[in-house]
Kinemage of the C-alpha trace (Angstrom):
@kinemage 1
@onewidth
@group {chain A} dominant
@subgroup {mainchain}
@vectorlist {calphas} color= white
{ca met a 1} P -102.067 -15.214 -129.100
{ca thr a 2} L -103.730 -15.626 -125.753
{ca gln a 3} L -103.617 -13.066 -122.990
{ca asn a 4} L -101.219 -15.153 -120.860
{ca asp a 5} L -98.489 -15.421 -123.491
{ca glu a 6} L -95.234 -13.731 -122.640
{ca ile a 7} L -93.706 -11.463 -125.247
{ca leu a 8} L -89.921 -11.184 -125.288
{ca leu a 9} L -88.436 -8.275 -127.228
{ca arg a 10} L -84.767 -7.459 -127.794
{ca pro a 11} L -82.988 -4.743 -129.752
{ca ala a 12} L -82.190 -5.862 -133.294
{ca met a 13} L -78.598 -6.728 -134.168
{ca leu a 14} L -78.671 -4.085 -136.890
{ca phe a 15} L -79.640 -1.442 -134.298
{ca ala a 16} L -76.742 -2.462 -132.036
{ca phe a 17} L -74.355 -2.373 -135.000
{ca leu a 18} L -75.542 1.117 -135.980
{ca lys a 19} L -74.970 2.308 -132.403
{ca ala a 20} L -71.411 0.883 -132.443
{ca leu a 21} L -70.651 2.175 -135.951
{ca pro a 22} L -69.101 5.510 -134.852
{ca leu a 23} L -66.614 3.642 -132.666
{ca leu a 24} L -65.808 1.236 -135.490
{ca thr a 25} L -65.234 4.186 -137.834
{ca leu a 26} L -62.839 5.704 -135.297
{ca ala a 27} L -60.995 2.384 -135.016
{ca ile a 28} L -60.591 2.228 -138.804
{ca thr a 29} L -59.296 5.808 -138.745
{ca phe a 30} L -56.644 4.834 -136.205
{ca leu a 31} L -55.703 1.845 -138.377
{ca leu a 32} L -55.170 4.184 -141.311
{ca leu a 33} L -53.092 6.481 -139.123
{ca ala a 34} L -51.029 3.468 -138.072
{ca trp a 35} L -50.387 2.655 -141.699
{ca trp a 36} L -49.455 6.215 -142.660
{ca leu a 37} L -47.757 7.607 -139.546
{ca ser a 38} L -46.805 5.210 -136.786
{ca pro a 39} L -47.616 1.587 -135.937
{ca tyr a 40} L -48.353 2.659 -132.337
{ca phe a 41} L -51.818 3.809 -133.457
{ca ile a 42} L -52.766 0.123 -133.742
{ca val a 43} L -53.022 0.027 -129.936
{ca phe a 44} L -55.652 2.784 -130.000
{ca ser a 45} L -57.512 0.964 -132.756
{ca val a 46} L -57.620 -2.290 -130.786
{ca val a 47} L -58.810 -0.517 -127.625
{ca ile a 48} L -61.580 1.285 -129.510
{ca cys a 49} L -62.615 -1.981 -131.189
{ca gly a 50} L -62.944 -3.456 -127.678
{ca phe a 51} L -65.213 -0.583 -126.650
{ca ala a 52} L -67.292 -1.043 -129.809
{ca trp a 53} L -67.631 -4.781 -129.147
{ca tyr a 54} L -68.688 -4.111 -125.539
{ca arg a 55} L -71.269 -1.530 -126.657
{ca leu a 56} L -72.712 -3.980 -129.189
{ca leu a 57} L -72.968 -6.742 -126.580
{ca tyr a 58} L -74.409 -4.343 -123.994
{ca ile a 59} L -77.170 -3.171 -126.327
{ca arg a 60} L -77.954 -6.760 -127.289
{ca ser a 61} L -78.198 -7.715 -123.595
{ca phe a 62} L -81.384 -5.645 -123.182
{ca lys a 63} L -84.504 -7.781 -122.776
{ca tyr a 64} L -88.057 -6.515 -122.613
{ca gln a 65} L -90.495 -9.130 -121.315
{ca ile a 66} L -94.191 -8.300 -121.386
{ca thr a 67} L -96.555 -10.537 -119.451
{ca ala a 68} L -100.214 -10.162 -118.556
{ca glu a 69} L -99.421 -8.330 -115.295
{ca tyr a 70} L -96.082 -6.558 -115.660
{ca ile a 71} L -93.203 -5.484 -117.894
{ca leu a 72} L -89.766 -6.800 -116.975
{ca leu a 73} L -86.777 -4.769 -118.197
{ca thr a 74} L -83.375 -6.474 -118.004
{ca gln a 75} L -80.067 -4.905 -118.983
{ca gly a 76} L -76.380 -5.408 -118.351
{ca ile a 77} L -73.521 -7.787 -119.025
{ca phe a 78} L -71.361 -7.792 -115.907
{ca phe a 79} L -73.858 -6.076 -113.622
{ca lys a 80} L -77.515 -6.873 -114.244
{ca arg a 81} L -80.349 -4.465 -113.597
{ca ile a 82} L -83.898 -5.780 -113.630
{ca asp a 83} L -86.848 -3.381 -113.406
{ca gln a 84} L -90.431 -4.486 -113.075
{ca val a 85} L -93.308 -2.162 -113.929
{ca glu a 86} L -96.909 -3.119 -113.345
{ca leu a 87} L -98.954 -2.902 -116.540
{ca phe a 88} L -101.788 -0.963 -114.951
{ca arg a 89} L -99.343 1.961 -114.434
{ca val a 90} L -98.774 2.492 -118.177
{ca lys a 91} L -100.481 5.667 -119.447
{ca asp a 92} L -99.227 6.629 -122.927
{ca tyr a 93} L -97.450 5.043 -125.883
{ca ile a 94} L -95.045 6.823 -128.254
{ca ile a 95} L -93.292 5.380 -131.301
{ca thr a 96} L -90.315 7.238 -132.745
{ca gln a 97} L -88.356 6.368 -135.861
{ca ser a 98} L -85.464 8.190 -137.459
{ca leu a 99} L -84.969 7.937 -141.205
{ca ile a 100} L -82.413 5.145 -140.832
{ca met a 101} L -84.726 3.264 -138.478
{ca gln a 102} L -87.589 3.591 -140.958
{ca ile a 103} L -85.395 2.146 -143.708
{ca cys a 104} L -84.293 -0.723 -141.439
{ca lys a 105} L -87.890 -1.307 -140.186
{ca leu a 106} L -86.969 -0.605 -136.552
{ca met a 107} L -88.604 1.591 -133.926
{ca val a 108} L -88.240 2.990 -130.425
{ca leu a 109} L -91.311 2.425 -128.284
{ca thr a 110} L -91.656 4.736 -125.286
{ca leu a 111} L -94.181 4.001 -122.562
{ca lys a 112} L -95.084 6.692 -120.056
{ca ser a 113} L -96.086 5.358 -116.675
{ca thr a 114} L -97.135 6.590 -113.266
{ca asp a 115} L -94.325 4.638 -111.611
{ca pro a 116} L -92.002 7.212 -109.995
{ca glu a 117} L -88.902 5.053 -110.538
{ca asn a 118} L -89.636 4.301 -114.210
{ca ala a 119} L -91.606 7.255 -115.523
{ca met a 120} L -90.392 6.578 -119.097
{ca ile a 121} L -89.787 3.049 -120.364
{ca gln a 122} L -88.001 2.776 -123.698
{ca phe a 123} L -87.850 -0.294 -125.879
{ca gln a 124} L -85.008 0.713 -128.197
{ca gly a 125} L -84.317 -0.779 -131.601
{ca ile a 126} L -87.150 -3.300 -131.666
{ca pro a 127} L -88.548 -4.501 -134.992
{ca glu a 128} L -91.618 -2.717 -136.351
{ca ser a 129} L -94.818 -4.429 -135.243
{ca asn a 130} L -98.256 -3.781 -133.839
{ca ile a 131} L -97.032 -4.355 -130.286
{ca ile a 132} L -98.833 -1.226 -129.080
{ca glu a 133} L -102.235 -2.823 -129.588
{ca thr a 134} L -101.144 -5.883 -127.630
{ca ile a 135} L -99.728 -3.779 -124.796
{ca arg a 136} L -102.833 -1.577 -124.755
{ca asp a 137} L -105.111 -4.623 -124.495
{ca arg a 138} L -103.004 -6.028 -121.673
{ca val a 139} L -102.966 -2.676 -119.842
{ca leu a 140} L -106.741 -2.436 -120.035
{ca glu a 141} L -107.100 -6.013 -118.804
{ca ala a 142} L -104.654 -5.379 -115.922
{ca arg a 143} L -106.557 -2.252 -114.886
{ca lys a 144} L -109.838 -4.154 -115.039
{ca ser a 145} L -108.535 -7.092 -112.973
{ca asn a 146} L -107.004 -4.755 -110.345
{ca his a 147} L -110.124 -2.537 -110.210
{ca ile a 148} L -108.216 0.587 -111.206
{ca tyr a 149} L -110.167 3.329 -112.879
{ca glu a 150} L -108.719 6.506 -114.327
{ca leu a 151} L -110.319 9.812 -113.428
{ca asn a 152} L -109.631 12.900 -115.518
């Protein structure tokens, strides 16, 4: 991979499904209530299924694009939000994984930056990889090309 390649990351479908699972469980509960008590509970089940579907699509709409100079964060279905963070502003890297994420080989990558608008950048539900080394190399190259030196 050359330095000018763009990297496009998205949350995994399994991650989006796990985030929508509580809503789906609630919808199934309302279906059971409709079967046992009253058929009017089907309306609640359908509405909650709609919310679960929207949440799944919303999580899948996240895009994290990493270029040689910046990180582009895109999110939203009906209303898009696009944030751009210069790579030379990135300071620290944190990977977190819950037990379920470890089993599913997923991770949450958090980047701390000096950008006041985006102090914490989270790449949620991305597949496990060595992306940190790539980002670190690109950050160092961006700092070098912009003549930015860190003083402690």
